[in-house]
C-alpha positions in Angstrom: 0.1 0.1 -0.1 1.2 3.4 -0.9 -0.1 6.8 0.0 -0.8 8.4 -3.4 -0.3 12.4 -4.3 -3.4 14.4 -5.3 -3.9 16.1 -8.4 -4.7 19.7 -8.0 -7.7 21.5 -9.5 -7.8 22.6 -12.5 -6.0 19.4 -13.7 -7.9 18.1 -16.6 -8.1 14.6 -15.1 -10.6 16.0 -12.4 -12.8 17.1 -15.4 -12.9 13.7 -17.3 -15.3 11.1 -17.5 -13.6 8.1 -16.1 -13.3 4.6 -18.0 -15.4 1.7 -16.6 -13.6 -1.0 -14.9 -14.1 -4.4 -16.7 -13.3 -6.8 -14.0 -11.6 -6.9 -10.6 -8.1 -7.7 -10.8 -5.1 -7.6 -8.5 -4.2 -4.2 -10.0 -7.7 -3.0 -9.0 -7.3 -4.2 -5.4 -3.9 -2.5 -5.2 -5.3 0.8 -6.4 -8.2 0.3 -3.9 -5.6 -0.3 -1.1 -3.7 2.6 -2.0 -6.7 4.8 -2.2 -7.9 3.6 1.3 -4.5 4.5 2.8 -4.5 7.8 1.0 -8.0 8.6 2.2 -7.2 7.6 5.7 -4.0 9.9 5.8 -6.3 12.9 4.7 -8.2 12.1 6.7 -11.3 12.0 4.8 -14.6 10.2 4.2 -14.1 9.1 0.5 -11.7 8.9 -2.5 -12.4 8.4 -6.2 -9.5 7.4 -8.5 -9.2 10.7 -10.6 -8.3 12.6 -7.5 -5.0 10.4 -7.4 -4.8 10.7 -11.4 -6.3 7.4 -12.2 -8.9 7.6 -14.8 -11.0 4.4 -13.7 -14.3 4.2 -12.3 -13.0 3.3 -8.8 -13.9 4.8 -5.4 -13.7 4.0 -1.8 -15.9 5.4 1.2 -15.4 5.2 4.9 -17.6 7.2 7.1 -17.4 4.9 10.3 -16.2 6.3 13.4 -13.4 3.6 14.0 -12.5 3.3 10.4 -11.6 0.3 8.7 -14.9 -0.4 7.3 -14.2 1.1 3.8 -16.6 0.1 0.9 -14.6 -0.6 -2.2 -16.7 0.1 -5.4 -16.1 0.0 -9.1 -18.6 1.5 -11.6 -20.9 2.7 -8.9 -24.1 4.1 -10.3 -27.1 5.5 -8.2 -30.2 3.6 -8.7 -32.3 5.6 -6.4 -32.1 8.8 -4.6 -34.4 10.1 -1.8 -36.6 13.3 -2.3 -35.4 14.6 1.1 -32.2 16.9 1.0 -29.2 16.9 3.4 -26.8 19.7 3.5 -23.1 19.1 4.4 -20.1 21.2 4.0 -18.0 19.5 1.4 -14.3 19.8 0.5 -11.6 18.1 -1.5 -7.8 17.5 -1.2 -7.6 18.7 -5.0 -8.4 22.1 -3.9 -7.1 22.4 -0.3 -8.5 25.1 2.3 -11.8 25.5 0.3 -15.3 24.1 1.2 -18.8 24.7 0.4 -22.2 23.6 1.7 -23.7 21.5 -0.8 -27.2 19.8 -0.9 -27.7 16.3 -1.9 -30.2 13.5 -1.4 -30.1 12.4 2.1 -30.2 8.7 1.0 -29.1 6.7 -2.3 -29.0 3.3 -3.3 -25.9 2.5 -5.3 -25.1 -0.4 -7.6 -21.3 -1.4 -8.0 -18.9 -4.0 -8.6 -17.5 -5.1 -5.2 -14.2 -6.4 -4.4 -15.4 -10.0 -5.0 -16.3 -9.0 -8.4 -19.8 -9.3 -7.8 -22.7 -6.8 -8.4 -23.8 -5.3 -5.2 -26.8 -3.0 -4.4 -26.3 -1.1 -1.1 -28.2 1.7 0.6 -26.3 4.7 1.8 -27.7 7.5 4.3 -26.7 10.7 5.7 -22.9 11.3 5.6 -22.2 7.8 3.8 -24.6 9.0 1.0 -23.1 12.4 0.8 -19.6 10.9 0.3 -20.8 8.2 -2.3 -22.6 11.0 -4.4 -19.4 13.3 -4.0 -17.2 10.2 -5.3 -19.5 9.6 -8.2 -19.4 13.1 -9.2 -15.7 12.8 -9.4 -16.0 9.6 -11.6 -18.1 11.8 -13.9 -15.6 14.6 -14.1 -17.3 16.9 -11.6 -16.2 18.6 -8.5 -18.5 19.2 -5.5 -18.5 23.0 -6.3 -20.0 22.3 -9.6 -23.2 21.7 -7.8 -23.4 25.4 -6.7 -25.6 27.8 -8.8 -23.6 29.6 -11.4 -23.0 32.8 -9.5 -22.0 31.2 -6.3 -19.7 28.7 -8.3 -17.8 31.8 -10.0 -17.5 33.5 -6.6 -16.2 30.3 -5.0 -13.6 29.8 -7.8 -12.6 33.4 -7.6 -12.1 33.0 -3.8 -10.1 30.0 -4.5 -7.8 31.4 -7.0 -7.2 34.5 -4.6 -6.5 32.3 -1.7 -4.0 30.2 -3.8 -5.8 26.9 -3.6 -5.6 26.5 -7.5 -2.3 25.4 -8.7 
């Protein structure tokens, strides 16, 4: 396992839709292991492969108190999202020192290829749901602030540039 460096916004890899994973291989498991180590070192609640420069549809999420309960996902897709929203202050190591309050569905059902190479449907609620949606956004070439209304997003990016968060 290796802690990997983050790519910094506005790196084009963060704006790229990632390639689906055909099968779970030893290489995939190695990337997941590195992702978990990198996520835990932040510390953070999730990590998507493009955040460390890998353009594959891989994500890890661990919102547990004690850690060590990471959900490893390949090709995650949201099957159902609750109508009830939940607001949470989100951030990303790809744009250090910046954060924004984002409203997302409070609960989601996600289908993904798990570590055993099997399709799995799982329900996520509250922080887990927020983190999963945040990671899926990354896999689709979106950053959390892309969910802001245009004027707020423009102000956010201006502030980030002024703060030196963009490299």
